[in-house]
C-alpha positions as CSV (number, residue, x, y, z in Angstrom):
1,T,-32.6,-15.7,47.0
2,L,-34.8,-14.9,44.0
3,H,-38.3,-13.6,44.4
4,L,-40.3,-14.7,41.3
5,D,-43.5,-12.7,41.9
6,E,-46.0,-15.2,40.7
7,N,-48.9,-12.7,40.7
8,E,-47.2,-10.8,37.8
9,Y,-47.1,-13.8,35.4
10,N,-49.6,-13.8,32.5
11,P,-51.1,-17.3,32.4
12,Y,-51.8,-17.0,28.7
13,L,-48.2,-16.2,27.8
14,F,-46.3,-18.2,30.4
15,T,-47.3,-21.7,31.3
16,S,-44.2,-22.4,33.5
17,M,-42.7,-20.7,36.5
18,G,-39.0,-20.3,37.3
19,A,-36.0,-18.2,36.7
20,K,-33.6,-18.1,33.8
21,I,-30.0,-16.9,34.2
22,V,-27.0,-16.5,31.9
23,I,-23.3,-16.1,32.7
24,H,-21.5,-13.4,30.6
25,D,-18.7,-11.0,30.7
26,Q,-19.1,-7.4,31.8
27,N,-18.8,-5.9,28.3
28,E,-20.9,-8.6,26.6
29,Q,-24.6,-8.3,25.9
30,P,-26.6,-11.1,27.7
31,F,-29.2,-12.9,25.6
32,V,-31.2,-14.7,28.2
33,E,-33.7,-16.2,25.8
34,D,-31.0,-17.9,23.7
35,M,-28.4,-18.9,26.2
36,G,-30.1,-18.8,29.6
37,I,-30.4,-21.7,32.0
38,E,-33.7,-22.3,33.8
39,I,-33.8,-22.6,37.6
40,Q,-36.6,-24.5,39.4
41,T,-38.5,-22.9,42.2
42,A,-38.5,-24.2,45.8
43,T,-35.0,-25.5,45.2
44,E,-31.4,-24.5,46.1
45,T,-29.2,-24.5,43.0
46,A,-25.4,-24.6,43.2
47,M,-23.6,-23.7,40.1
48,G,-19.8,-24.3,39.7
49,L,-18.1,-22.3,36.9
50,D,-15.0,-23.1,34.7
51,K,-13.8,-20.3,32.5
52,T,-12.3,-21.0,29.1
53,V,-10.7,-18.4,26.8
54,L,-10.7,-19.2,23.1
55,K,-8.4,-17.5,20.6
56,R,-8.9,-18.4,17.0
57,L,-6.8,-17.4,14.0
58,S,-8.5,-15.1,11.5
59,S,-8.3,-15.1,7.7
60,P,-6.9,-17.1,5.9
61,Y,-7.1,-19.8,8.5
62,S,-10.8,-19.3,9.4
63,D,-13.7,-17.0,8.7
64,C,-13.9,-15.4,12.2
65,T,-13.7,-11.7,12.9
66,V,-11.5,-9.9,15.4
67,D,-13.6,-6.9,16.3
68,G,-16.7,-7.2,14.0
69,F,-15.9,-4.1,11.9
70,D,-15.5,-6.2,8.8
71,V,-19.0,-7.6,9.2
72,P,-21.7,-5.6,7.2
73,V,-24.1,-5.5,10.1
74,I,-24.7,-2.4,12.3
75,N,-24.0,-3.1,16.0
76,L,-27.2,-2.0,17.7
77,Y,-26.1,-3.0,21.2
78,N,-22.8,-1.0,21.4
79,K,-21.2,-4.0,23.2
80,T,-18.3,-6.3,22.4
81,Y,-19.0,-8.2,19.2
82,S,-20.4,-11.7,19.4
83,L,-22.3,-14.0,17.1
84,Q,-25.6,-13.7,18.9
85,M,-25.4,-9.9,19.0
86,C,-24.8,-9.9,15.2
87,L,-27.8,-12.2,14.6
88,H,-30.1,-10.1,16.7
89,S,-29.0,-6.9,15.0
90,C,-29.3,-8.4,11.6
91,F,-32.8,-9.7,12.4
92,Q,-33.9,-6.2,13.6
93,M,-32.5,-4.6,10.4
94,E,-34.4,-7.2,8.2
95,M,-37.6,-6.5,10.1
96,V,-37.3,-2.8,9.5
97,R,-36.6,-3.4,5.8
98,S,-39.5,-5.9,5.4
99,C,-42.1,-4.7,7.9
100,G,-41.3,-1.0,8.0
101,C,-40.9,-0.9,11.8
102,A,-38.6,-2.3,14.5
103,H,-39.4,-4.9,17.2
104,Y,-39.8,-3.4,20.7
105,A,-37.7,-6.0,22.4
106,K,-34.5,-5.0,20.5
107,P,-32.6,-1.7,20.2
108,L,-34.0,0.8,17.7
109,P,-32.0,1.2,14.4
110,P,-31.2,4.7,13.2
111,E,-34.1,6.4,11.3
112,A,-36.6,3.8,12.3
113,E,-39.5,3.5,14.8
114,Y,-41.0,0.8,16.9
115,C,-44.0,-1.2,15.6
116,D,-47.4,0.1,16.5
117,Y,-50.6,-1.8,15.7
118,T,-52.5,1.4,14.9
119,K,-49.9,2.5,12.4
120,Y,-48.6,-0.9,11.2
121,P,-51.5,-3.3,11.6
122,G,-49.8,-6.2,9.8
123,W,-46.5,-6.1,11.7
124,I,-47.3,-9.2,13.8
125,S,-47.8,-11.5,10.9
126,C,-44.7,-10.0,9.2
127,Y,-42.6,-10.7,12.4
128,Y,-43.6,-14.4,12.6
129,R,-42.9,-14.8,8.9
130,L,-39.4,-13.4,9.3
131,R,-39.0,-15.5,12.5
132,N,-39.8,-18.7,10.6
133,Q,-37.4,-17.8,7.9
134,F,-34.7,-17.0,10.5
135,I,-35.2,-20.4,12.1
136,Q,-35.0,-22.2,8.8
137,E,-31.9,-20.1,7.9
138,Q,-33.5,-18.6,4.9
139,L,-32.4,-15.0,5.8
140,V,-28.9,-13.6,5.0
141,C,-28.1,-13.3,8.7
142,Q,-26.6,-16.8,9.1
143,K,-24.4,-16.2,6.0
144,T,-23.4,-12.6,7.0
145,C,-22.6,-13.0,10.7
146,R,-19.4,-14.7,11.6
147,P,-18.1,-16.0,15.0
148,A,-15.7,-13.9,17.0
149,C,-12.0,-14.8,17.1
150,H,-11.7,-14.0,20.8
151,S,-14.4,-15.3,23.1
152,K,-15.0,-16.6,26.6
153,E,-17.0,-19.7,27.5
154,W,-18.3,-20.8,30.8
155,T,-18.7,-24.5,31.7
156,M,-21.2,-24.9,34.4
157,T,-21.7,-27.8,36.8
158,I,-25.2,-27.6,38.3
159,S,-26.6,-29.4,41.3
160,D,-29.9,-28.7,43.2
161,A,-31.7,-29.7,46.4
162,E,-35.0,-29.0,48.0
163,W,-35.3,-25.6,49.6
164,P,-36.3,-24.7,52.2
165,S,-36.4,-27.9,54.2
166,S,-39.4,-28.9,56.2
167,P,-38.0,-28.0,59.6
168,S,-36.8,-24.5,58.5
169,E,-39.6,-23.7,56.1
170,E,-41.7,-21.7,58.5
171,W,-39.1,-19.3,59.9
172,I,-37.4,-18.8,56.5
173,L,-40.6,-17.8,54.8
174,H,-41.5,-15.4,57.7
175,L,-38.0,-13.8,57.5
176,L,-38.1,-13.3,53.8
177,S,-41.7,-11.9,54.0
178,W,-40.5,-9.4,56.6
179,E,-37.5,-8.4,54.4
180,K,-39.8,-7.8,51.5
181,G,-42.2,-5.7,53.6
182,L,-45.2,-7.9,53.7
183,R,-47.6,-7.2,56.6
184,G,-50.4,-9.1,58.1
185,N,-51.2,-12.7,57.3
186,R,-49.6,-12.4,53.8
187,T,-46.5,-14.5,53.7
188,L,-44.4,-15.8,50.8
189,R,-44.7,-19.4,49.6
190,K,-41.8,-21.5,48.7
191,N,-43.0,-21.9,45.1
192,E,-42.4,-18.2,44.7
193,L,-38.7,-18.5,45.8
194,A,-35.5,-19.9,44.4
195,N,-32.1,-20.0,46.1
196,L,-29.1,-19.7,43.8
197,G,-25.4,-20.1,44.6
198,I,-22.7,-19.4,42.0
199,F,-19.0,-20.1,42.6
200,Y,-15.8,-21.0,40.8
201,K,-15.4,-24.7,40.6
202,D,-11.7,-24.3,39.9
203,L,-9.5,-21.2,40.2
204,N,-7.6,-22.1,37.1
205,Q,-8.4,-20.5,33.8
206,R,-8.1,-22.7,30.7
207,N,-6.8,-21.0,27.5
208,I,-7.2,-22.5,24.1
209,S,-5.4,-20.8,21.2
210,E,-4.8,-21.7,17.6
211,T,-1.4,-21.4,16.0
212,A,-0.5,-21.9,12.4
213,A,1.1,-25.3,11.7
214,N,3.2,-23.8,8.9
215,D,4.1,-20.2,8.3
216,I,6.6,-18.4,6.1
217,V,9.5,-18.8,8.6
218,T,8.7,-22.5,9.2
219,L,8.4,-23.1,5.5
220,L,11.7,-21.6,4.7
221,S,13.3,-23.4,7.6
222,N,12.0,-26.8,6.4
223,F,12.9,-26.1,2.8
224,G,16.5,-25.2,3.8
225,G,16.8,-28.2,6.0
226,Q,15.6,-30.5,3.2
227,L,18.1,-28.9,0.7
228,G,20.9,-29.3,3.2
229,L,20.0,-32.9,3.9
230,W,19.5,-34.2,0.4
231,M,21.6,-31.8,-1.8
232,S,24.1,-30.3,0.6
233,C,22.8,-26.9,-0.4
234,S,21.4,-24.0,1.6
235,V,18.8,-21.3,0.9
236,V,21.5,-18.7,0.5
237,C,23.1,-20.7,-2.2
238,I,19.8,-21.1,-4.0
239,I,19.2,-17.3,-3.8
240,E,22.7,-16.6,-5.2
241,I,22.1,-19.0,-8.1
242,V,18.8,-17.4,-8.9
243,E,20.3,-13.9,-8.6
244,V,23.2,-14.8,-11.0
245,F,20.7,-16.4,-13.4
246,I,18.4,-13.3,-13.4
247,F,21.4,-11.0,-13.8
248,D,22.8,-12.9,-16.7
249,M,19.5,-13.2,-18.4
250,F,18.9,-9.4,-18.3
251,L,22.5,-8.8,-19.4
252,I,22.0,-11.1,-22.5
253,I,18.7,-9.5,-23.3
254,G,20.2,-6.0,-23.0
255,R,23.1,-6.9,-25.2
256,K,20.9,-8.4,-27.9
257,C,18.7,-5.3,-27.9
258,V,21.7,-3.0,-28.3
259,Q,23.0,-5.1,-31.2
260,T,19.6,-5.0,-32.9
261,V,19.4,-1.2,-32.5
262,R,22.9,-0.8,-33.9
263,K,22.2,-2.9,-37.0
264,W,19.0,-1.0,-37.6
265,W,20.8,2.4,-37.3
266,Q,23.5,1.3,-39.7
267,K,20.9,0.1,-42.2
268,E,19.1,3.4,-42.0
269,Q,22.3,5.4,-42.6
270,E,23.1,3.3,-45.7
271,E,19.7,4.0,-47.2
272,L,19.9,7.8,-46.8
273,P,20.7,9.7,-50.1
274,P,24.0,11.7,-50.2
275,T,23.7,15.4,-49.3
276,I,24.9,18.1,-51.9
277,S,26.5,21.2,-50.7
278,N,24.9,24.4,-51.8
279,S,28.1,26.4,-52.0
280,A,31.5,26.1,-53.5
281,H,33.3,26.1,-50.2
282,G,30.9,23.6,-48.5
283,A,28.9,26.2,-46.6
284,P,25.1,26.1,-47.0
285,F,23.6,28.7,-49.3
286,C,19.9,29.6,-49.4
287,I,18.2,31.5,-52.2
288,S,14.8,33.0,-51.4
289,D,12.1,32.5,-53.9
290,E,10.7,36.0,-53.4
291,D,13.8,37.8,-54.9
292,P,14.8,37.3,-58.5
293,P,18.2,35.7,-59.1
294,T,21.2,37.9,-59.7
295,F,24.5,37.3,-61.4
296,N,26.4,36.8,-58.2
297,S,23.8,34.4,-56.8
298,A,23.7,32.4,-60.1
299,L,27.5,32.0,-59.8
300,Q,27.1,30.6,-56.3
301,L,24.6,27.9,-57.4
302,P,26.1,24.4,-57.7
303,R,27.1,23.3,-61.0
304,P,25.5,20.2,-62.5
305,P,27.7,17.2,-62.6
306,C,29.4,16.3,-65.8
307,P,27.7,13.4,-67.6
308,D,29.6,10.2,-67.9
309,T,28.6,9.7,-71.5
310,L,28.9,12.0,-74.5
311,P,25.8,13.5,-76.1
312,P,24.4,11.5,-79.1
313,T,25.4,12.5,-82.6
314,Y,22.5,13.3,-84.8
315,E,22.7,13.4,-88.7
316,T,20.5,16.4,-88.8
317,L,23.1,18.5,-87.1
318,R,25.6,18.0,-89.9
319,I,25.7,20.7,-92.7
320,R,24.9,19.0,-96.0
321,S,26.9,19.8,-99.1
322,S,23.9,20.9,-101.1
323,F,23.6,23.9,-98.9
324,I,27.3,24.8,-99.2
325,P,28.0,26.9,-102.4
326,D,30.8,26.0,-104.7
327,I,33.9,28.2,-104.2
328,S,34.8,28.4,-107.9
329,T,31.4,29.6,-108.8
330,V,31.5,32.2,-106.1
331,E,34.8,33.4,-107.4
332,S,33.6,33.6,-111.0
333,C,30.7,35.6,-110.0
334,S,32.8,38.0,-108.2
335,H,34.9,38.6,-111.2
């Protein structure tokens, strides 16, 4: 039985009276305003539950997140990740960024403070402006937050009846008033009460999980089956063919490179000038430029090669007869 305390309602903020409930797991944050179900007063509501566990595949099959750590939004509730929790946390962070303060109905982000009208006089208009943008999906929250891969859903079957009935109304109201501690003529009215009964409609749990239609193992299996059916070939045979092809290709390329290097080396050796030995016996001999040459060192220097052609004959090198005296004249003079 729920006591609604009608006298605590603000008529300017709430125009209806009743209760709102939400079914959630123990480690999940309940968001009554978004996912709650309203219960009417003066009625007995019976609610049958069916539990469904959903397991979706993550990337690359869908954009869901496993634990929420890959979503760039701070978890302000310290509970299991859910889409609603991410949206509320993102809205609170956007309000701190735009309005300078945090809303009092949500957890406080780090290094922030709750809105105060004396310190932030324009926070109310800023809040409603952000709220309208959030409803119209103009903020980044709807694009940033992603659904959870593992979630639980509750399917509810609701039925209600008038409560309490006319014959039992008097004693039930007196009993509930006594339990609440009311004295005197003050008794509860049935419009302030609501009776709620929750039970499992079926004791079976339904699991819905996604599996990949084709993975690597299935792809290779189907590929091998098609090869064996149409070409009488297996995957092992294809791998061996590819292996032989790659091995032969590298062998041919390596052999071609070796032949190219060998030809280049032979060409370089042919273009080098012949070396001349600096000693008569083939041993190298070095003469320093600082010391003057001696006779022994000059003998050890290599001899110049003999020319293949004889030196030219010049007419000027011949002794002309005009310069040679006559022998008879010389003899007469001597006498």
